[in-house]
Residue frames relative to the residue before (quaternion, step in Angstrom):
aa qw qx qy qz dx dy dz
X 1.0000 0.0000 0.0000 0.0000 0.00 0.00 0.00
X 0.3083 -0.7949 0.4921 0.1759 3.60 -0.38 1.18
X 0.3856 -0.6625 0.5838 0.2675 3.52 -1.30 0.47
X 0.0908 -0.8045 0.5867 0.0162 3.58 -0.60 1.14
X 0.1298 0.7983 -0.5731 0.1322 3.58 -0.72 1.07
X 0.5616 -0.5986 0.4529 0.3482 3.57 -1.29 -0.23
X 0.3025 0.8018 -0.4710 0.2090 3.59 1.20 0.50
X 0.3958 -0.7128 0.4864 0.3142 3.59 1.13 -0.58
X 0.5980 0.5604 -0.3472 0.4558 3.58 1.32 0.15
X 0.1272 -0.7374 0.6564 0.0957 3.55 -1.11 0.79
X 0.0822 0.8031 -0.5757 0.1301 3.56 -0.32 1.31
X 0.0311 0.8195 -0.5642 0.0951 3.56 -0.25 1.33
X 0.1573 -0.7797 0.6016 0.0729 3.57 -0.81 1.01
X 0.8511 -0.0336 -0.0154 0.5237 3.57 -0.83 1.07
X 0.1548 0.8185 -0.5324 0.1502 3.56 0.81 1.02
X 0.1397 -0.7868 0.5986 0.0568 3.54 -1.21 0.63
X 0.4781 -0.6328 0.5174 0.3214 3.59 -1.25 0.38
X 0.4205 -0.7632 0.4239 0.2473 3.62 -0.40 1.17
X 0.6915 0.4744 -0.2906 0.4608 3.60 0.97 -0.77
X 0.6939 0.4688 -0.2861 0.4658 3.58 0.83 -0.99
X 0.6151 0.5424 -0.3491 0.4535 3.59 1.03 -0.73
X 0.6270 0.5403 -0.3269 0.4562 3.58 1.04 -0.78
X 0.6770 0.4919 -0.2800 0.4704 3.55 1.05 -0.83
X 0.7055 0.4740 -0.2624 0.4568 3.58 1.00 -0.85
X 0.4575 -0.6545 0.4749 0.3699 3.53 1.02 -0.81
X 0.6613 -0.5369 0.3552 0.3851 3.56 -1.17 0.57
X 0.8276 0.2595 -0.2024 0.4547 3.53 -1.06 0.87
X 0.6091 0.5834 -0.3487 0.4087 3.60 1.24 -0.19
X 0.6635 0.5235 -0.3108 0.4349 3.58 1.05 -0.72
X 0.3799 -0.7217 0.5343 0.2220 3.60 -0.96 0.91
X 0.3394 -0.7720 0.5106 0.1676 3.56 -0.65 1.16
X 0.0576 -0.7953 0.6027 0.0300 3.56 -1.20 0.60
X 0.3974 -0.6964 0.5492 0.2355 3.53 -1.20 0.66
X 0.0930 -0.7737 0.6239 0.0593 3.56 -1.29 0.45
X 0.0555 0.7815 -0.6213 0.0159 3.55 -1.05 0.76
X 0.0937 0.7662 -0.6267 0.1072 3.55 -0.74 1.17
X 0.0519 0.7862 -0.6156 0.0154 3.57 -1.10 0.66
X 0.6452 -0.5415 0.3782 0.3838 3.59 -1.26 -0.16
X 0.6997 0.4740 -0.2626 0.4656 3.59 1.24 -0.05
X 0.8672 0.0776 -0.0156 0.4916 3.57 -0.30 -1.26
X 0.7713 0.3024 -0.1540 0.5385 3.59 1.22 -0.34
X 0.1781 0.8267 -0.5134 0.1461 3.58 0.86 0.96
X 0.8222 0.1300 -0.0203 0.5538 3.57 0.89 -0.94
X 0.1388 -0.7848 0.6016 0.0539 3.57 -0.77 1.08
X 0.2102 -0.7479 0.6196 0.1118 3.57 -0.76 1.11
X 0.0899 -0.8233 0.5604 0.0021 3.59 -0.57 1.18
X 0.0358 -0.8025 0.5952 -0.0223 3.56 -0.60 1.18
X 0.3450 0.7220 -0.5511 0.2366 3.54 -1.28 0.32
X 0.6742 -0.5435 0.3267 0.3785 3.59 -1.23 0.36
X 0.6151 -0.5011 0.4522 0.4075 3.52 -1.33 0.26
X 0.8096 0.2688 -0.2254 0.4706 3.56 -1.20 0.66
X 0.5312 0.6602 -0.4059 0.3424 3.62 1.22 -0.06
X 0.6414 -0.5671 0.3160 0.4089 3.59 1.21 -0.33
X 0.3349 0.7642 -0.4989 0.2345 3.62 1.20 0.25
X 0.6927 0.4802 -0.2831 0.4577 3.58 0.82 -1.00
X 0.6306 0.5326 -0.3314 0.4570 3.57 0.98 -0.83
X 0.6532 0.5287 -0.3073 0.4465 3.56 0.91 -0.97
X 0.6952 0.4758 -0.2909 0.4536 3.59 0.80 -0.96
X 0.6694 0.5039 -0.3064 0.4519 3.57 0.94 -0.84
X 0.6313 0.5282 -0.3523 0.4454 3.59 1.03 -0.68
X 0.6072 0.5417 -0.3533 0.4616 3.59 1.10 -0.65
X 0.6583 0.5016 -0.3035 0.4722 3.58 0.97 -0.89
X 0.6701 0.5043 -0.2989 0.4553 3.59 0.95 -0.88
X 0.6488 0.5092 -0.3193 0.4668 3.58 0.96 -0.85
X 0.6357 0.5275 -0.3210 0.4633 3.58 1.00 -0.82
X 0.6719 0.4941 -0.2875 0.4709 3.57 0.93 -0.93
X 0.6611 0.5179 -0.3057 0.4485 3.58 0.88 -0.95
X 0.6479 0.5247 -0.3203 0.4498 3.57 0.97 -0.85
X 0.7116 0.4771 -0.2641 0.4429 3.57 0.93 -0.90
X 0.6781 0.4357 -0.3103 0.5040 3.60 1.19 -0.30
X 0.6331 -0.5926 0.3119 0.3881 3.57 1.28 0.25
X 0.5041 0.6678 -0.4168 0.3554 3.57 1.23 0.29
X 0.5150 -0.5273 0.5468 0.3973 3.52 -1.35 0.17
X 0.2433 -0.7881 0.5506 0.1286 3.59 -1.15 0.51
X 0.5121 -0.6494 0.4643 0.3169 3.60 -1.15 0.55
X 0.5017 0.5983 -0.4700 0.4116 3.56 0.14 1.32
X 0.5587 -0.5836 0.4551 0.3744 3.57 -1.21 0.41
X 0.7836 -0.0653 0.0879 0.6115 3.53 1.08 -0.81
X 0.0496 0.8125 -0.5790 0.0470 3.59 -0.99 0.73
X 0.0734 -0.7447 0.6627 0.0295 3.51 -0.99 0.99
X 0.0446 -0.8329 0.5500 -0.0413 3.55 -0.43 1.24
X 0.2393 -0.7434 0.6113 0.1280 3.55 -0.59 1.17
X 0.5414 -0.6613 0.4104 0.3182 3.57 -0.76 1.05
X 0.1582 -0.7645 0.6184 0.0896 3.58 -0.97 0.92
X 0.4670 -0.6896 0.4759 0.2827 3.57 -1.08 0.67
X 0.7932 -0.0003 0.0270 0.6083 3.58 1.14 -0.66
X 0.2039 -0.7256 0.6355 0.1676 3.55 -1.28 0.42
X 0.0964 -0.7985 0.5939 0.0198 3.57 -0.67 1.15
X 0.0389 -0.7990 0.5998 0.0196 3.57 -0.97 0.83
X 0.0327 -0.7428 0.6679 0.0346 3.53 -1.14 0.75
X 0.2732 0.7597 -0.5289 0.2618 3.57 0.08 1.35
X 0.7839 0.3435 -0.2391 0.4585 3.55 -1.25 0.43
X 0.3910 -0.6977 0.5533 0.2328 3.54 -1.38 0.10
X 0.1355 0.7768 -0.6059 0.1054 3.55 -0.94 0.90
X 0.1133 -0.7785 0.6105 0.0915 3.54 -1.25 0.34
X 0.2283 -0.7291 0.6206 0.1766 3.55 -1.36 0.07
X 0.1601 -0.8462 0.5030 0.0728 3.54 0.33 1.31
X 0.6167 0.5672 -0.3558 0.4141 3.59 1.04 -0.70
X 0.7249 0.3823 -0.2197 0.5292 3.57 1.20 -0.59
X 0.5216 -0.6692 0.3956 0.3515 3.56 1.30 0.16
X 0.5217 0.6395 -0.4087 0.3897 3.57 1.18 0.51
X 0.3329 -0.7559 0.5352 0.1774 3.57 -0.68 1.14
X 0.6998 -0.4309 0.3503 0.4493 3.55 -1.32 0.12
X 0.6798 0.4905 -0.2937 0.4593 3.57 0.91 -0.93
X 0.6266 0.5314 -0.3398 0.4576 3.60 1.02 -0.75
X 0.6442 0.5059 -0.3218 0.4748 3.60 0.94 -0.86
X 0.6308 0.5360 -0.3282 0.4551 3.58 0.98 -0.85
X 0.6955 0.4750 -0.2800 0.4607 3.59 0.86 -0.95
X 0.6137 0.5387 -0.3457 0.4623 3.58 1.10 -0.66
X 0.6546 0.5004 -0.3059 0.4770 3.56 1.02 -0.83
X 0.6325 0.5181 -0.3247 0.4754 3.58 1.03 -0.80
X 0.6359 0.5386 -0.3277 0.4453 3.58 0.96 -0.87
X 0.6458 0.5194 -0.3160 0.4618 3.58 0.96 -0.86
X 0.6521 0.5196 -0.3112 0.4560 3.57 0.95 -0.91
X 0.6910 0.4891 -0.2895 0.4467 3.58 0.83 -0.97
X 0.6765 0.4929 -0.2930 0.4622 3.58 1.10 -0.65
X 0.8124 0.3412 -0.1340 0.4534 3.57 0.94 -0.89
X 0.5618 0.6125 -0.4009 0.3855 3.63 1.14 -0.41
X 0.1621 -0.7747 0.6072 0.0697 3.56 -1.12 0.77
X 0.6918 -0.4499 0.3365 0.4536 3.63 -1.23 0.07
X 0.6839 0.4675 -0.2825 0.4837 3.60 1.23 -0.35
X 0.5517 0.6217 -0.3871 0.3990 3.59 1.28 0.11
X 0.2826 -0.6914 0.6276 0.2195 3.53 -1.40 0.26
X 0.0898 -0.8099 0.5796 0.0015 3.57 -0.74 1.11
X 0.1135 -0.7710 0.6256 0.0371 3.56 -0.97 0.99
X 0.0089 0.8105 -0.5833 0.0534 3.60 -0.51 1.18
X 0.0680 -0.8129 0.5783 -0.0112 3.56 -0.74 1.08
X 0.8587 -0.1301 0.0415 0.4940 3.57 -0.50 1.26
X 0.0723 0.8031 -0.5823 0.1041 3.58 0.51 1.16
X 0.8375 0.2693 -0.1864 0.4374 3.57 -1.08 0.82
X 0.4797 0.7051 -0.4292 0.2976 3.60 1.18 0.14
X 0.6511 0.5647 -0.3125 0.3994 3.59 1.22 -0.33
X 0.7104 0.3762 -0.2633 0.5334 3.58 1.22 0.28
X 0.7538 -0.3689 0.2508 0.4824 3.59 -1.23 -0.18
X 0.6656 -0.5227 0.3478 0.4035 3.56 -1.20 0.47
X 0.6301 0.5348 -0.3324 0.4543 3.59 0.94 -0.88
X 0.7096 0.4615 -0.2616 0.4637 3.56 0.74 -1.10
X 0.6838 0.5161 -0.2920 0.4252 3.57 0.83 -1.02
X 0.6753 0.4814 -0.2933 0.4755 3.56 0.89 -0.94
X 0.6461 0.5259 -0.3201 0.4511 3.58 0.96 -0.84
X 0.6605 0.5007 -0.3032 0.4702 3.58 0.97 -0.88
X 0.6633 0.5090 -0.3076 0.4543 3.58 0.87 -0.98
X 0.6500 0.5220 -0.3085 0.4581 3.58 0.95 -0.91
X 0.6941 0.4841 -0.2763 0.4556 3.57 0.85 -1.03
X 0.6283 0.5270 -0.3325 0.4658 3.61 1.04 -0.77
X 0.6554 0.5088 -0.3090 0.4647 3.58 0.92 -0.92
X 0.6524 0.5135 -0.3132 0.4610 3.59 0.93 -0.88
X 0.6577 0.5211 -0.3079 0.4485 3.58 0.93 -0.92
X 0.6925 0.4767 -0.2867 0.4593 3.58 0.83 -0.97
X 0.6734 0.5098 -0.2985 0.4444 3.59 0.99 -0.81
X 0.5923 0.5835 -0.3595 0.4235 3.58 1.21 -0.48
X 0.4291 -0.7331 0.4690 0.2417 3.59 -0.57 1.15
X 0.6816 0.5053 -0.2919 0.4414 3.57 0.97 -0.83
X 0.7253 0.4180 -0.2408 0.4911 3.60 1.11 -0.62
X 0.8121 -0.0290 0.0530 0.5804 3.59 0.99 -0.81
X 0.0278 0.8583 -0.5122 -0.0110 3.59 0.36 -1.23
X 0.3534 0.7517 -0.4934 0.2580 3.61 1.18 0.40
X 0.5139 -0.5899 0.5124 0.3541 3.56 -1.21 0.53
X 0.0140 0.8545 -0.5087 0.1046 3.56 -0.54 1.20
X 0.1542 -0.7159 0.6720 0.1102 3.52 -1.23 0.75
X 0.0441 -0.8261 0.5586 -0.0592 3.58 -0.54 1.22
X 0.1027 -0.7996 0.5911 0.0282 3.60 -0.29 1.26
X 0.0991 0.8164 -0.5577 0.1119 3.58 -0.87 0.92
X 0.3322 -0.6937 0.5942 0.2354 3.53 -1.32 0.42
X 0.5182 0.5854 -0.4380 0.4438 3.59 1.25 0.10
X 0.2238 -0.8312 0.4951 0.1180 3.55 0.09 1.30
X 0.5259 0.6425 -0.4059 0.3821 3.57 1.23 -0.36
X 0.5798 0.6084 -0.3709 0.3953 3.60 1.16 -0.52
X 0.5362 0.6196 -0.4142 0.3963 3.59 1.20 -0.33
X 0.5437 0.6182 -0.3953 0.4073 3.61 1.23 -0.34
X 0.5512 0.6445 -0.3895 0.3594 3.59 1.17 -0.49
X 0.5582 0.6168 -0.3999 0.3848 3.59 1.10 -0.57
X 0.7096 0.4415 -0.2498 0.4891 3.57 1.05 -0.78
X 0.7095 0.4762 -0.2525 0.4540 3.56 1.19 -0.49
X 0.8058 0.2242 -0.0845 0.5415 3.60 1.03 -0.77
X 0.4303 -0.6879 0.5275 0.2515 3.55 -0.85 1.01
X 0.7561 0.3728 -0.2747 0.4624 3.57 -0.95 0.88
X 0.6421 0.4962 -0.3253 0.4855 3.59 1.29 -0.14
X 0.0241 -0.7936 0.6079 -0.0132 3.58 -0.92 0.94
X 0.3595 -0.7406 0.5356 0.1881 3.56 -1.12 0.78
X 0.0193 0.7646 -0.6438 0.0222 3.53 -1.09 0.85
X 0.0671 -0.7934 0.6028 0.0514 3.58 -1.20 0.39
X 0.4974 -0.6230 0.5114 0.3207 3.54 -1.34 0.27
X 0.4240 -0.7223 0.4861 0.2493 3.59 -0.69 1.08
X 0.0409 -0.7844 0.6186 -0.0185 3.55 -1.01 0.94
X 0.1914 -0.7667 0.6018 0.1152 3.57 -1.03 0.79
X 0.2540 -0.7719 0.5678 0.1312 3.56 -0.77 1.06
X 0.0136 -0.7813 0.6232 -0.0322 3.54 -0.96 0.96
X 0.7858 -0.1533 0.0468 0.5973 3.53 0.05 1.34
X 0.7845 -0.2370 0.2113 0.5327 3.55 -0.73 -1.09
X 0.6290 0.5345 -0.3291 0.4586 3.56 1.29 -0.10
X 0.2218 -0.7487 0.6050 0.1554 3.55 -1.29 0.34
X 0.2144 -0.7509 0.6112 0.1294 3.52 -1.21 0.64
X 0.3077 -0.7502 0.5577 0.1774 3.58 -0.73 1.06
X 0.2458 -0.7993 0.5341 0.1244 3.58 -0.55 1.14
X 0.3413 -0.7889 0.4541 0.2342 3.61 1.33 -0.17
X 0.5694 0.6082 -0.3709 0.4103 3.59 1.20 0.34
X 0.3502 -0.7218 0.5620 0.2016 3.55 -0.92 0.98
X 0.0083 -0.8016 0.5970 -0.0311 3.58 -0.77 1.06
X 0.5911 -0.5830 0.4312 0.3532 3.55 -1.23 0.53
X 0.7192 0.4174 -0.3306 0.4464 3.57 -1.05 0.83
X 0.4577 -0.6924 0.4931 0.2607 3.55 -1.20 0.58
X 0.2424 -0.7376 0.6040 0.1796 3.54 -1.35 -0.01
X 0.2717 -0.7590 0.5637 0.1797 3.57 -1.21 0.44
X 0.5818 0.5594 -0.3758 0.4554 3.56 1.23 0.49
X 0.1872 -0.7931 0.5717 0.0949 3.57 -0.99 0.91
X 0.2226 -0.8200 0.5003 0.1662 3.59 1.23 -0.43
X 0.1791 0.8345 -0.5051 0.1279 3.59 1.08 0.67
X 0.6728 0.4920 -0.3029 0.4620 3.58 0.96 -0.85
X 0.5948 0.5531 -0.3556 0.4624 3.59 1.11 -0.67
X 0.6693 0.4957 -0.2965 0.4673 3.56 0.95 -0.94
X 0.6155 0.5427 -0.3458 0.4550 3.59 1.03 -0.75
X 0.6519 0.5063 -0.3133 0.4696 3.57 1.01 -0.81
X 0.6427 0.5187 -0.3188 0.4650 3.57 1.01 -0.81
X 0.6709 0.5115 -0.2921 0.4505 3.57 1.10 -0.71
X 0.5905 -0.6114 0.3541 0.3899 3.58 1.27 -0.15
X 0.3375 0.7211 -0.5286 0.2946 3.59 1.21 0.36
X 0.5769 -0.6284 0.3858 0.3514 3.64 -0.82 0.95
X 0.5969 -0.6134 0.3931 0.3360 3.55 -1.04 0.88
X 0.6143 0.5582 -0.3531 0.4317 3.60 1.01 -0.75
X 0.6596 0.5081 -0.3033 0.4635 3.57 1.05 -0.78
X 0.6935 0.4705 -0.2893 0.4626 3.61 0.85 -0.94
X 0.6243 0.5253 -0.3424 0.4660 3.60 1.08 -0.67
X 0.6515 0.4964 -0.3095 0.4831 3.57 1.02 -0.80
X 0.6179 0.5416 -0.3367 0.4598 3.58 1.08 -0.77
X 0.6305 0.5328 -0.3256 0.4611 3.59 1.03 -0.78
X 0.6468 0.5142 -0.3155 0.4665 3.58 0.99 -0.85
X 0.6594 0.5067 -0.3052 0.4640 3.56 0.94 -0.91
X 0.6343 0.5408 -0.3262 0.4459 3.57 0.99 -0.89
X 0.6774 0.4877 -0.2963 0.4642 3.58 0.87 -0.94
X 0.6320 0.5286 -0.3272 0.4627 3.56 1.06 -0.75
X 0.6587 0.5064 -0.3031 0.4668 3.57 0.96 -0.88
X 0.6479 0.5155 -0.3212 0.4596 3.57 0.98 -0.82
X 0.6401 0.5243 -0.3241 0.4587 3.58 1.01 -0.78
X 0.7084 0.4526 -0.2540 0.4784 3.54 1.07 -0.76
X 0.4641 -0.7174 0.4234 0.3011 3.57 1.31 0.19
X 0.3962 0.7142 -0.4898 0.3052 3.60 1.06 0.68
X 0.7727 0.3519 -0.1915 0.4924 3.56 0.95 -0.84
X 0.7300 0.4809 -0.2715 0.4026 3.59 0.88 -0.90
X 0.3054 -0.7626 0.5206 0.2327 3.61 1.02 -0.68
X 0.5290 0.6310 -0.4166 0.3852 3.61 1.24 0.12
X 0.4996 -0.6630 0.4720 0.2967 3.54 -1.07 0.76
X 0.2029 -0.7538 0.6116 0.1287 3.54 -1.05 0.78
X 0.6124 -0.5744 0.3826 0.3857 3.57 -1.13 0.58
X 0.7839 0.1705 -0.0924 0.5898 3.57 1.02 -0.80
X 0.2410 -0.7810 0.5598 0.1364 3.55 -0.60 1.09
X 0.5763 -0.5885 0.4468 0.3493 3.53 -1.16 0.65
X 0.4124 -0.7383 0.4774 0.2384 3.58 -0.63 1.13
X 0.6506 0.5234 -0.3122 0.4531 3.55 1.21 -0.50
X 0.4253 0.7130 -0.4707 0.2985 3.56 1.28 -0.09
X 0.5244 -0.6558 0.4427 0.3145 3.55 -0.88 0.93
X 0.4804 -0.6814 0.4701 0.2896 3.55 -0.81 1.01
X 0.8091 0.2476 -0.1993 0.4943 3.55 -0.91 0.93
X 0.5178 0.6325 -0.4317 0.3815 3.60 1.24 -0.01
X 0.2993 -0.7747 0.5360 0.1514 3.57 -0.84 1.00
X 0.6075 -0.5037 0.4501 0.4179 3.54 -1.28 0.34
X 0.6493 -0.5666 0.3446 0.3723 3.56 -1.08 0.77
X 0.7797 0.3661 -0.1866 0.4725 3.57 0.89 -0.88
X 0.5481 0.5975 -0.4193 0.4084 3.59 1.23 0.03
X 0.0012 0.8741 -0.4853 0.0188 3.53 0.75 1.14
X 0.5551 0.5988 -0.4091 0.4073 3.61 1.13 -0.44
X 0.6729 0.4784 -0.2964 0.4801 3.57 0.92 -0.91
X 0.6240 0.5369 -0.3400 0.4547 3.56 1.04 -0.74
X 0.6527 0.5150 -0.3112 0.4603 3.57 0.95 -0.87
X 0.6585 0.5038 -0.3015 0.4708 3.57 0.98 -0.89
X 0.6313 0.5397 -0.3304 0.4483 3.56 1.00 -0.83
X 0.6465 0.5092 -0.3170 0.4714 3.59 1.00 -0.83
X 0.6527 0.5154 -0.3230 0.4516 3.58 0.97 -0.81
X 0.6575 0.5033 -0.3070 0.4692 3.58 0.95 -0.87
X 0.6441 0.5508 -0.3190 0.4243 3.55 1.00 -0.88
X 0.6832 0.4961 -0.2804 0.4567 3.61 1.13 -0.67
X 0.5444 0.6416 -0.3972 0.3664 3.60 1.23 -0.28
X 0.2463 -0.7377 0.6120 0.1431 3.57 -0.98 0.92
X 0.3162 -0.8007 0.4796 0.1702 3.57 -0.17 1.29
X 0.6257 0.5617 -0.3419 0.4196 3.59 1.11 -0.61
X 0.7446 0.3704 -0.2100 0.5140 3.59 1.19 -0.52
X 0.5120 0.6769 -0.3958 0.3507 3.60 1.30 -0.07
X 0.2503 -0.7616 0.5822 0.1355 3.56 -0.73 1.08
X 0.6741 -0.4940 0.3458 0.4265 3.61 -1.19 0.34
X 0.6698 0.4904 -0.3090 0.4642 3.61 0.94 -0.83
X 0.6145 0.5349 -0.3385 0.4708 3.61 1.11 -0.72
X 0.6424 0.5274 -0.3139 0.4590 3.57 1.00 -0.87
X 0.6514 0.5124 -0.3102 0.4656 3.57 1.00 -0.86
X 0.6584 0.5100 -0.3021 0.4638 3.59 0.95 -0.91
X 0.6377 0.5253 -0.3207 0.4632 3.57 1.03 -0.82
X 0.6488 0.5206 -0.3096 0.4606 3.57 0.97 -0.85
X 0.6326 0.5271 -0.3229 0.4666 3.58 1.04 -0.80
X 0.6519 0.5178 -0.3126 0.4574 3.60 0.96 -0.89
X 0.6603 0.5097 -0.3035 0.4605 3.57 0.94 -0.91
X 0.6477 0.5202 -0.3197 0.4558 3.56 0.98 -0.85
X 0.6344 0.5329 -0.3231 0.4574 3.59 1.05 -0.80
X 0.6691 0.5102 -0.2952 0.4526 3.58 1.01 -0.86
X 0.6499 0.5312 -0.3157 0.4426 3.60 1.16 -0.56
X 0.5236 0.6472 -0.4191 0.3623 3.61 1.24 -0.26
């Protein structure tokens, strides 16, 4: 029997997903704790591989919150649920071809609604924001959305944000109220075991090729994917890490894939018309660029 109050805190001990637990049978579902509040734990960035249980975990939190507020018992050892005014979710992929709306457009429309209507008393569930466009655009959108929601003056909603953009884990050090979590995984040779357990801290592994192999993708394809991945990592396209010797053939002025701040600044500089730029405009532009580099 959950405790429902106006504390603004969602504190769930050993929570479970009511529907999936019913399908699996008693004792099969892996329990997880959750803690969200309006201060130091407003936004949880959740990283980890596909199929590991990120979406299930986030949805169970939303379901437990809803069940508690309608007067139901909840699947958890203990639960303290601060009343929320709304529950917003942005999960899954959908489109509306008859209206000319792509999957990414629908995703952005849903995100727009959340950003406009969510309040500090809301619960927001975001699953893989920005994946339907280029890496630069997607990472920039996901980063900006996370920053906006975490800002108390702009939104401040209690939020679970699952992402494969591991760069978002940097937000914990930059923004008060953001915490990193990940799904525990055990590696056994070339195989992985999903432990389904939420643990503190971020991760930089997605195990996408492992999941492809589990899904039945032909071995020749996954082996070739591994070769391509290693080649890309060597060329510093995916990792963003500095190498002692840079490829001389690298295009001049090309930024690392994840250095989106420099990319954004480069686009801004490229749009400047120097023939029409006044001294005060130049000073203002320099101030903006300096702010973006922080």
